[in-house]
N, C-alpha and C positions, 0 to 999 in steps of 0.2 A: 119428257117433253122436248128436251134439246135434240134427242135422236130423231124424233118425229119431224122437227123443223128442218134438220139436215136432209132427211129423206125427201121431204116436200121440195126444198130448194133444189136438190139434185135432180129430181124428176122434172120439175118445171124448166130448169136450165137445159136438160136433154131434149125435152119436147120443143122448146122455143128454138133451139139450134136446128132441129129437124124441120120445123115449119119455115124458118127463114131460108134454109137451103133448098127445100123441096117445093114449097107452096107459093112463095112470092115470085111471081112471074113478071117482074118489072125490068125493062131493059136497062135501067140505071144501075141495077144490081149485077149485071152480067160480068163485069170485070172485078168484082170484089168477092173475097172469101170472108165470111162472117162467122164468128163463134161466140158463144156465151162463156166468159171466163169466170164470172162470179154472179151469184144471185142471192139477194138478201130479202126475206119477207119479214114484215112486222109480225109480232106474236099473235095478233088477231087475224092475220092473213088478209088484211084489207089492201095493203100496198106492197109492191115488190120493186126493188131497184135491180135492174138487169144491166150488168157491165158487159159491153161488147168489145171484142177484139176484131178490128176490121183491117184486112190486108188488101190494098189496092195499088194500082200502078203509081198514083200520086195523091197528094193531099186533097185535091179537088174531087177526085173519084171517091175517096174515103168519106169526105163530107156528104157527097151526094148519096152514097149508100146509107149513111147514118140518117139523113133526113128522110129517105125513103122508108126506112124501118120505123122511124118515129111516126110518119104519116100512116103507116100500116098497123099501128098498135091495136086498133079495134079489130081488124081482121085477124091478127095473131091471137088476140084474146078469145075471139069466137072459135078459132081452130083449136085452141087449148081446151075449150069446154068439151069437145068431142074426144080428145086424147087423154085428158086427166080427169079422173073421178075424184073430185074434191068438192066439198059443200059450198065453199066460198072461194071464188077465183079472184086473186088480187088484181088491183089496178096496176098496170105496168108502167114503169118509168125507165127509159133507156138512157144509159150513159156510156161514153167511150172510155174503155179501160186503157190508160196510157202507161201502165206499169212496165210493159215490155220495153217501150221506148225509153222510159226512165232508167231501167236497168242497163240498157245498152249505153246510155249516156254516162252512167256511173262507171261502167266497165271501161269505157274509153278514158275517162279521167284517171282512173286507177292505173291503166296501162301507161298513160303519159307520165304520171308521177314515177312509176317504176323505171321508165326509160330515162328520166332525168336523174334519178338516183344512180343508175348504171353509168351515165356519162360523168357524174360527179366522182364516183369511185375510180373510173378509168383515169380521169385527169389527176386525181390525187396520187395514184400509183405511178403515173408518168412523172409527176413533179418530184416524187421521192427518189426516183432513179436518176 
């Protein structure tokens, strides 16, 4: 059962990415690159949470692309009916995946801590000499 859910999630994510890239012809999406990073469906396949990674020139463009996708969820669901042969197609809920931004923030903090440690070691060796 778990393997089946993983296959369903993977196929849905692949097809949603394809639909967003190829079939949504909204000018508000022109400057954004959108990908599905994660997709989780409930065991009964009634609902799906779709985590999107949106790369745009600024936060405003990113939000505009996100809202455009949210407004297009019925269109995306109808396109999925043709591309995925599944008995029950889940209701889609789109969320922004900020894990990449979070990992960049953590990496910067770790880099700053490492730089502080290096400065402390250098000052200790200079004071010993």
